C-alpha positions in Angstrom: -54.7 -84.8 -22.2 -52.2 -85.1 -19.3 -52.7 -83.2 -16.0 -50.4 -80.1 -15.8 -48.2 -81.3 -12.9 -46.0 -78.7 -11.2 -43.2 -79.8 -8.8 -40.8 -77.9 -6.6 -37.3 -78.1 -8.0 -34.7 -77.8 -5.3 -32.1 -76.7 -7.8 -34.1 -73.6 -9.0 -35.9 -73.1 -5.7 -39.3 -72.7 -7.3 -42.2 -74.8 -8.6 -41.9 -75.7 -12.3 -44.3 -77.3 -14.8 -43.1 -80.9 -15.2 -42.1 -81.6 -18.8 -40.3 -84.9 -19.2 -37.4 -85.3 -21.6 -39.3 -87.9 -23.6 -43.0 -87.7 -24.2 -45.0 -90.2 -22.2 -41.8 -91.5 -20.5 -40.4 -90.6 -17.1 -37.1 -91.6 -15.6 -37.0 -91.2 -11.8 -34.1 -92.1 -9.4 -34.6 -92.0 -5.6 -31.9 -92.7 -3.0 -32.7 -95.8 -1.1 -31.5 -97.1 2.3 -28.1 -98.1 3.6 -29.1 -101.5 4.8 -27.3 -102.0 8.1 -30.3 -101.6 10.5 -34.1 -101.8 10.6 -36.1 -99.1 8.7 -37.5 -96.3 10.8 -40.0 -93.5 10.4 -37.4 -91.4 8.7 -37.0 -94.1 6.0 -40.7 -94.3 5.6 -41.2 -90.7 4.5 -39.2 -90.7 1.3 -40.5 -94.2 0.5 -44.1 -93.0 0.8 -43.5 -89.6 -0.8 -42.0 -91.0 -4.0 -44.3 -93.9 -4.0 -47.2 -91.4 -4.3 -45.3 -89.6 -7.1 -44.7 -92.9 -8.9 -48.4 -93.8 -8.6 -49.5 -90.4 -9.7 -47.3 -90.2 -12.7 -48.5 -93.6 -13.9 -52.1 -92.6 -13.2 -51.9 -89.5 -15.4 -50.6 -91.4 -18.3 -46.8 -91.7 -18.0 -44.7 -94.9 -18.3 -42.3 -94.6 -15.4 -38.9 -96.3 -14.9 -38.4 -95.9 -11.2 -34.9 -96.7 -9.9 -34.3 -96.9 -6.1 -30.9 -98.0 -5.1 -29.6 -100.1 -2.2 -26.4 -98.9 -0.6 -24.4 -101.9 0.5 -20.9 -100.6 0.3 -19.0 -97.3 0.6 -21.2 -95.5 3.1 -18.7 -94.6 5.9 -19.7 -93.9 9.5 -19.3 -90.1 9.2 -21.1 -89.8 5.8 -17.8 -88.5 4.3 -14.4 -90.1 3.9 -13.7 -91.1 7.5 -14.6 -94.0 9.8 -15.5 -97.6 9.0 -18.0 -98.8 6.4 -21.3 -99.0 8.2 -22.2 -102.4 6.8 -18.7 -103.8 7.4 -18.7 -102.6 10.9 -22.1 -104.3 11.6 -20.7 -107.5 10.0 -17.6 -107.4 12.2 -19.6 -106.8 15.4 -22.1 -109.6 14.6 -19.4 -111.9 13.1 -21.2 -112.2 9.8 -20.4 -111.8 6.2 -21.2 -108.2 5.0 -23.7 -109.5 2.5 -25.5 -111.5 5.2 -26.1 -108.2 7.0 -27.3 -106.6 3.7 -29.7 -109.5 2.9 -31.1 -109.7 6.4 -31.9 -106.0 6.7 -33.0 -105.7 3.0 -35.6 -108.5 3.6 -36.9 -106.6 6.6 -36.9 -103.3 4.7 -39.0 -104.9 1.9 -41.4 -106.4 4.5 -41.9 -102.9 6.1 -42.4 -101.3 2.7 -45.0 -104.0 1.8 -46.8 -103.2 5.1 -46.8 -99.5 4.2 -48.2 -100.4 0.7 -45.2 -98.9 -1.0 -44.9 -100.3 -4.5 -41.6 -101.9 -5.5 -39.5 -99.8 -7.9 -38.9 -100.8 -11.5 -35.2 -101.5 -10.7 -33.5 -101.8 -7.3 -29.8 -101.9 -8.1 -27.1 -102.5 -5.4 -23.9 -100.5 -5.2 -21.8 -103.6 -4.8 -23.2 -105.0 -8.1 -22.1 -101.9 -10.0 -18.4 -101.6 -9.2 -17.4 -101.7 -12.8 -19.7 -98.7 -13.6 -18.3 -96.8 -10.7 -14.7 -97.4 -11.7 -15.5 -96.2 -15.2 -17.1 -93.0 -13.7 -13.8 -92.4 -11.8 -11.8 -92.9 -14.9 -13.9 -90.4 -16.8 -13.5 -87.7 -14.1 -9.8 -88.3 -13.9 -9.5 -88.1 -17.7 -11.3 -84.7 -17.7 -8.9 -83.4 -15.0 -11.3 -83.0 -12.1 -9.8 -85.7 -9.9 -6.4 -86.9 -8.7 -4.8 -90.1 -7.3 -3.2 -90.0 -4.0 -1.7 -93.1 -2.2 -4.0 -95.5 -4.0 -7.1 -93.4 -3.4 -8.8 -91.1 -5.9 -10.3 -87.7 -4.8 -12.5 -85.2 -6.6 -10.7 -81.9 -6.9 -13.4 -79.5 -5.7 -11.1 -76.4 -6.0 -10.4 -77.0 -9.7 -14.1 -77.8 -10.3 -15.2 -74.7 -8.6 -13.1 -72.6 -11.0 -15.3 -73.3 -13.9 -18.5 -74.6 -12.2 -20.4 -73.9 -9.0 -20.0 -76.5 -6.3 -22.8 -75.6 -4.0 -25.5 -74.6 -6.5 -28.0 -77.2 -5.2 -27.6 -76.5 -1.5 -27.1 -72.8 -2.0 -23.7 -72.8 -0.4 -20.9 -70.6 -1.5 -17.9 -72.7 -1.0 -15.2 -70.3 -2.2 -14.7 -68.9 1.3 -14.8 -72.4 2.8 -12.2 -73.6 0.3 -9.9 -70.7 0.9 -10.0 -71.0 4.7 -9.7 -74.8 4.5 -6.3 -74.5 2.9 -5.0 -73.5 6.4 -6.4 -76.7 7.9 -4.5 -79.5 6.1 -2.9 -81.0 9.2 -3.4 -84.8 9.1 -5.0 -84.7 5.7 -2.0 -86.2 3.9 -3.9 -87.7 1.0 -6.2 -84.8 0.0 -5.1 -81.6 -1.6 -7.9 -79.9 0.2 -10.2 -81.0 3.1 -13.3 -80.4 1.0 -12.3 -82.9 -1.7 -14.3 -86.1 -1.5 -13.4 -89.7 -2.2 -14.2 -91.3 -5.5 -12.2 -94.4 -4.7 -10.7 -95.4 -1.4 -7.8 -97.7 -0.9 -8.8 -100.4 1.5 -6.8 -100.9 4.6 -5.6 -104.4 5.4 -8.4 -105.1 7.8 -11.1 -103.8 5.4 -13.1 -106.9 4.2 -15.1 -105.2 1.4 -12.7 -104.6 -1.5 -12.4 -104.8 -5.2 -9.5 -104.5 -7.6 -9.1 -101.2 -9.6 -6.4 -99.4 -11.6 -5.5 -97.5 -8.4 -5.7 -100.1 -5.6 -7.7 -102.8 -4.0 -10.5 -100.8 -2.5 -14.0 -99.6 -2.7 -16.0 -96.7 -4.3 -16.9 -93.5 -2.5 -20.4 -93.2 -1.3 -21.4 -90.6 -3.8 -20.3 -92.5 -6.9 -23.0 -95.2 -6.8 -26.0 -93.0 -7.6 -24.3 -91.2 -10.5 -23.1 -94.4 -12.0 -26.4 -96.4 -11.6 -28.6 -93.4 -12.6 -26.7 -93.2 -15.8 -26.7 -96.9 -16.5 -30.5 -97.3 -16.1 -31.9 -93.9 -17.0 -29.3 -92.4 -19.4 -27.0 -89.4 -19.3 -30.0 -87.2 -18.6 -33.2 -88.1 -16.8 -36.2 -86.3 -15.3 -36.4 -86.6 -11.5 -33.9 -87.4 -8.7 -35.5 -87.6 -5.3 -34.4 -88.2 -1.7 -34.5 -86.8 1.8 -33.5 -83.2 2.4 -30.6 -84.4 4.5 -29.0 -85.7 1.2 -28.9 -82.3 -0.5 -25.4 -81.7 1.0 -23.1 -83.3 0.5 -24.5 -86.4 -1.3 -26.5 -84.8 -4.1 -24.2 -81.8 -4.4 -21.4 -84.3 -5.1 -23.6 -86.2 -7.5 -24.0 -83.0 -9.6 -20.3 -82.4 -9.5 -19.5 -85.9 -10.6 -22.0 -85.8 -13.5 -20.7 -82.5 -14.8 -17.1 -83.5 -14.4 -17.6 -86.8 -16.2 -19.9 -85.8 -19.0 -20.0 -82.0 -19.1 -23.6 -81.5 -17.8 -25.8 -82.5 -14.9 -27.9 -85.6 -15.3 -31.0 -84.4 -13.5 -33.6 -81.9 -14.6 -35.8 -81.9 -11.4 -34.4 -82.4 -8.0 -37.0 -83.2 -5.4 -36.5 -83.5 -1.6 -38.9 -84.5 1.2 -38.4 -82.8 4.5 -37.4 -84.5 7.8 -39.4 -86.3 10.4 -38.3 -84.9 13.8 -38.6 -86.1 17.3 -38.6 -83.3 19.9 -37.5 -81.0 17.2 -34.4 -83.0 16.2 -34.0 -85.0 13.0 -34.9 -88.7 13.5 -32.0 -90.8 12.2 -30.0 -93.9 12.8 -26.7 -92.0 13.3 -28.3 -89.9 16.0 -29.7 -92.9 17.9 -33.2 -91.3 18.4 -35.1 -93.3 15.9 -38.1 -95.6 16.3 -38.2 -98.5 13.9 -41.3 -99.3 11.8 -41.6 -102.7 13.5 -41.7 -100.9 16.9 -44.5 -98.6 15.7 -46.4 -101.6 14.5 -45.9 -103.5 17.8 -46.3 -100.4 20.0 -43.1 -101.0 22.0 -40.0 -98.8 22.0 -37.9 -97.6 25.0 -35.7 -94.6 24.8 -32.1 -94.6 26.1 -33.4 -93.9 29.7 -35.7 -96.9 29.5 -38.9 -94.9 29.1 -41.7 -96.2 26.9 -42.0 -93.8 23.9 -45.1 -95.4 22.3 -48.5 -95.3 24.0 -50.0 -98.0 21.7 -49.3 -99.9 18.5 -49.9 -97.9 15.2 -51.0 -99.7 12.1 -49.0 -99.3 8.8 -51.8 -97.4 7.3 -51.9 -95.0 10.2 -48.2 -94.3 9.6 -48.8 -93.8 5.9 -51.7 -91.5 6.6 -49.7 -89.6 9.2 -47.0 -88.9 6.5 -49.5 -87.9 3.8 -51.4 -85.5 6.1 -48.4 -83.1 5.8 -47.0 -81.7 2.6 -43.8 -83.6 1.7 -41.7 -80.5 1.9 -42.8 -79.6 5.5 -41.2 -80.9 8.7 -43.3 -83.4 10.7 -42.7 -83.8 14.4 -43.5 -87.2 15.9 -45.7 -87.4 18.9 -48.2 -90.0 20.1 -50.9 -87.3 20.0 -50.2 -86.6 16.3 -50.3 -90.3 15.5 -53.5 -90.9 17.5 -55.1 -88.0 15.6 -54.0 -89.6 12.3 -55.5 -92.9 13.4 -58.9 -91.2 14.1 -58.7 -89.3 10.8 -58.0 -92.4 8.8 -60.8 -94.2 10.5 -63.2 -91.4 9.6 -62.1 -91.5 6.0 -62.3 -95.3 5.8 -65.8 -95.2 7.3 -66.9 -92.8 4.6 -65.4 -95.0 1.9 -67.2 -98.1 3.3 -70.5 -96.3 3.6 -70.2 -95.1 0.1 -70.4 -98.7 -1.1 -73.7 -99.2 0.8 -75.6 -96.1 -0.5 -78.8 -96.5 -2.5 -79.2 -94.0 -5.3 -82.2 -91.8 -5.7 -83.7 -90.0 -8.7 -81.8 -86.8 -7.9 -79.0 -85.5 -5.8 -79.3 -83.0 -2.9 -75.6 -83.1 -2.3 -72.9 -81.4 -4.4 -70.5 -84.0 -6.0 -69.4 -82.3 -9.2 -65.9 -80.9 -9.3 -64.5 -83.2 -6.6 -62.3 -85.1 -9.1 -60.8 -82.0 -10.5 -60.2 -80.4 -7.2 -58.3 -83.5 -6.1 -56.3 -83.4 -9.3 -55.6 -79.7 -8.9 -54.2 -80.4 -5.4 -52.0 -83.2 -6.7 -50.8 -81.1 -9.6 -49.8 -78.4 -7.1 -46.5 -80.2 -6.0 -48.3 -83.3 -4.7 -50.4 -81.5 -2.1 -51.7 -84.6 -0.4 -53.1 -82.8 2.7 -55.4 -80.8 0.4 -56.5 -83.9 -1.4 -57.4 -85.5 2.0 -59.3 -82.4 3.1 -61.4 -82.6 -0.1 -62.2 -86.3 0.6 -63.2 -85.4 4.1 -65.5 -82.8 2.8 -67.1 -85.3 0.4 -67.3 -87.7 3.4 -69.7 -85.3 5.1 -72.0 -85.5 2.1 -71.7 -89.3 2.1 -72.7 -89.5 5.8 -75.7 -87.2 5.1 -77.0 -89.6 2.4 -76.2 -92.6 4.6 -78.2 -91.1 7.5 -81.2 -90.4 5.2 -80.8 -86.6 5.4 -79.8 -86.2 1.7 -80.1 -88.0 -1.6 -77.7 -88.9 -4.4 -78.4 -89.8 -8.0 -76.9 -92.9 -9.7 -74.6 -90.8 -11.8 -73.3 -88.9 -8.8 -72.9 -92.0 -6.7 -70.9 -93.7 -9.5 -68.7 -90.6 -9.8 -68.1 -90.4 -6.1 -67.2 -94.1 -5.9 -64.7 -93.7 -8.7 -63.1 -90.6 -7.2 -62.7 -92.2 -3.8 -61.3 -95.5 -5.3 -58.9 -93.5 -7.5 -57.5 -91.1 -4.9 -57.7 -93.2 -1.7 -56.5 -96.5 -3.1 -54.7 -95.9 -6.4 -52.9 -92.5 -5.7 -52.6 -92.1 -1.9 -52.1 -95.9 -1.6 -54.3 -96.3 1.5 -56.0 -99.6 2.2 -58.0 -101.4 4.8 -55.4 -102.5 7.4 -57.7 -105.2 8.7 -57.5 -107.1 5.4 -54.1 -106.1 4.2 -55.5 -104.6 1.0 -56.7 -108.0 -0.3 -59.9 -107.1 -2.1 -61.2 -110.7 -2.3 -60.5 -111.3 1.4 -62.0 -107.9 2.4 -65.2 -108.7 0.4 -65.6 -112.1 2.1 -64.9 -110.6 5.5 -67.6 -107.9 5.1 -70.1 -110.5 3.7 -69.5 -112.8 6.6 -70.2 -110.1 9.2 -73.2 -108.9 7.3 -74.6 -112.4 7.1 -74.3 -112.8 10.9 -76.1 -109.5 11.5 -78.8 -110.5 9.1 -79.3 -113.7 11.1 -79.5 -111.5 14.2 -82.2 -109.4 12.5 -84.2 -112.5 11.6 -83.8 -113.7 15.2 -85.2 -110.4 16.5 -88.1 -110.6 14.0 -88.9 -114.1 15.3 -88.5 -112.7 18.9 -85.6 -115.1 19.5 -84.0 -112.6 21.8 -81.5 -115.1 23.2 -80.0 -115.8 19.7 -80.0 -112.1 18.8 -78.2 -111.2 22.0 -75.7 -114.1 21.6 -74.7 -112.9 18.0 -74.3 -109.3 19.2 -72.4 -110.2 22.3 -70.0 -112.5 20.5 -69.3 -109.9 17.8 -68.8 -107.2 20.4 -66.3 -109.4 22.3 -64.4 -109.8 19.0 -64.1 -106.0 18.8 -67.0 -105.1 16.6 -69.2 -102.0 17.2 -72.7 -102.6 16.1 -75.5 -100.0 15.7 -79.1 -100.8 14.9 -80.8 -98.6 12.4 -84.4 -98.4 11.4 -83.5 -99.9 8.0 -81.0 -102.4 9.1 -77.6 -102.1 10.8 -74.1 -100.8 10.6 -70.9 -102.1 12.1 -67.2 -101.4 12.3 -64.1 -103.0 13.9 -62.8 -100.9 16.8 
């Protein structure tokens, strides 16, 4: 029996029981990056959020087709219909082909996602590889009377659409007043009937290097077309979940709904999900605002602001970044600070210490700690709109019981120990996607690493038993110099890398 998952639907503004269109199958589309710069913390949040959803849906028995697109054409500087294509501009400034820019930053994006232990999607389509599908979408909207051609470009007719549908239902905006007042502000907008109309196809200017032939002109698709066209191609005319950052609700996702309804008579998406922003000093962190810190800079610990001040007090590991994101509910705002990341680093270390100690416990005939119910409590939290901070709090609570057994102050039975190990492996590794940074998640390497350190410390114990104090001190001192913290116990030793 599947877990009763509830998720918050931005469209209805309430939590809803998740019921997929097709039993045991889930179609999920998430807006991916526009690849003209390095991934930053703001990119990491949707990647981690929907990675957890992807993992969880599979864990509770669904087969998931997860589509996450790559925007490599059509995204203009002002996120609308003005300015230069972001990738074309980067290519011009660096004297490269646009697809060289795309490939370079896409490789780096994938490397950053791998470091964060974000699973690759089932399909990663590029906008530039689906021009035919986008042209067909524009044709369908034109045929249904919700778009018009103007000077070689094609625009969506928001006024006409709004007469029979509600443009603004996702974002909660009432655009009728905006549309009416906008009619008085048409100066300079020679191509559009109304300033709120958005481009479905743009005629390329002579200097524009990214262009394709179409029935209307040599040009390129509007930014909003790609997700509608590719979502339909890979997930069908209706699918279950569409995700992305909250900053995409308007205009991007609002326009996606309008395009779908105008082309096929109904919306494609049943559950709209949006993660909230990561902020810095209370302002959204973003490439366009110039206040971002790239993931590579977090990993190296070096980033200077526009005034030359160092923003990072230390390097932060990929798993610290992932844990930092998961400690907050995905719909809440998270404000970056060194203090918050340092607290996450310590919290992750505590959780990993408990997980490592769990593998070293020796069972007793009976338990004096309470283990029962942990698995379901964690499931209940995940089923409540992916409440990862509550899952983490349950694991911390269980960690206190693990430490009590480890310190000899409590006992645990074989059955309870097995249950605890399974729950920790399931929720820490499989669902939350956390791993041991030191070994990059390679289980074989991690086992060998732990075995080698344990072997050295057993040699040290033998040396002490033989009163070979010089050898015992040498092993301890050399391990300490390498960054290991060693504690002697009456029944052996414990260690960790600090």
